[in-house]
Structure formats: structure tokens, C-alpha cells
C-alpha positions in Angstrom: 8.5 22.3 23.8 5.0 21.4 24.9 2.3 23.9 24.3 -1.0 24.1 26.1 -4.4 25.2 24.7 -4.1 28.6 26.3 -0.7 29.2 24.7 -2.2 28.3 21.3 -5.1 30.7 21.6 -2.8 33.4 22.9 -0.6 32.9 19.8 -3.7 33.3 17.6 -4.5 36.6 19.3 -0.9 37.8 19.0 -0.7 37.0 15.2 -4.0 38.9 14.7 -2.7 41.9 16.6 0.4 41.8 14.3 -2.0 42.1 11.3 -1.7 38.5 10.2 -4.7 36.6 8.8 -5.5 33.6 11.1 -7.6 30.5 11.1 -8.4 28.2 14.1 -9.0 24.5 13.7 -10.8 22.8 16.6 -11.5 19.1 17.2 -15.2 18.9 17.7 -15.9 15.2 17.6 -13.9 11.9 17.8 -14.8 8.3 17.4 -12.7 5.3 18.3 -8.9 5.8 18.4 -8.2 9.5 18.0 -4.8 11.1 18.6 -6.1 14.3 20.1 -9.2 15.0 22.3 -12.2 17.2 21.6 -11.3 20.8 22.2 -7.7 20.5 20.8 -6.7 23.5 18.6 -4.4 24.2 15.8 -3.9 27.9 14.7 -2.6 28.8 11.3 -1.6 32.1 9.8 -1.9 33.2 6.2 1.7 32.2 5.5 1.2 28.6 6.7 2.9 29.0 10.1 1.0 27.0 12.7 1.0 26.1 16.4 -0.9 23.3 18.2 -2.3 20.0 17.1 -5.5 18.4 16.0 -4.2 15.0 15.1 -0.6 14.7 14.1 1.2 13.6 11.0 -0.3 14.2 7.6 -3.7 15.2 8.9 -2.2 18.4 10.2 -0.7 19.1 6.8 -4.2 18.7 5.2 -5.7 21.0 7.9 -3.1 23.7 7.2 -3.8 23.5 3.5 -7.5 23.8 4.1 -6.9 26.7 6.5 -5.2 28.7 3.9 -8.3 28.4 1.7 -10.5 29.3 4.7 -8.4 32.4 5.3 -8.6 33.4 1.6 -12.4 32.7 1.3 -13.4 33.8 4.8 -15.8 30.9 5.0 -15.6 28.2 7.8 -15.8 24.5 7.0 -16.1 21.2 8.7 -13.4 18.6 7.9 -13.7 14.9 8.7 -10.9 12.4 8.7 -11.2 8.7 9.2 -10.3 5.2 8.2 -13.5 4.9 6.0 -12.2 7.7 3.8 -10.2 6.6 0.8 -7.6 9.2 1.8 -7.3 7.9 5.4 -4.0 6.2 4.7 -2.6 9.2 2.9 -3.4 11.6 5.8 -2.2 9.3 8.5 -5.5 8.4 10.4 -5.4 4.7 9.6 -5.7 3.8 13.3 -9.4 3.1 13.0 -10.6 6.3 14.5 -12.3 9.3 13.0 -12.2 13.0 13.9 -14.2 16.1 12.9 -12.4 19.4 12.8 -14.1 22.8 12.6 -12.0 25.3 10.7 -12.8 29.0 10.9 -11.2 32.3 10.1 -10.4 34.5 13.1 -12.1 37.9 12.7 
């Protein structure tokens, strides 16, 4: 099932109305070959459920893990993934591109 950006944000609102803690990850910059464009979203609840995409593969797993910390701490953070990072091969962004993802708790 394909999900558009509006569906992703509506899901975040729905989860919040249900009393869940929620974080939103947004692609804010890309360089080179990046799997998702600027403005792409991934929403994550406090139990690790998620909808959307900011990159794909293991990058998403890393963003979900960071999101759980952001939800717990209540402090946003900027994440960067790219081939220059020693973890690039581990998180699946070995295509030569880089992405910046802003991760924030939803109040």
C-alpha cells in the first residue's frame, strides 16, 4: 500500500489523539543520490510503530531507534547519514548520497 505525505501526517495526529507519544522525522536536506526527497516524513510512536519513509533500509531502523530517545527526552535532534560516515554501510546509505533528517517530538 502506497502512502502519501498527507496520510503520514494524519496518522501522526490520530496517534496523538489516541494518547500515544509521537515523533516526526523529516528529510530537510539531500546531497547526491538520496532515496527520498526533501520533505519526506516518517512518523514513529512510543512503541516503535512507524509509517512513511525518509530513506529506506537500515537508515529507517536507525531513525526509529533515535525517535524513541527523542520521545523519551522530549528534545529534537538533527541526524545525518552519508557515505562519508563510517556507519554508512551499516545503515544502508552507501549509494554516495547524504541526507539530513530533523527528528522532533510531536506536542
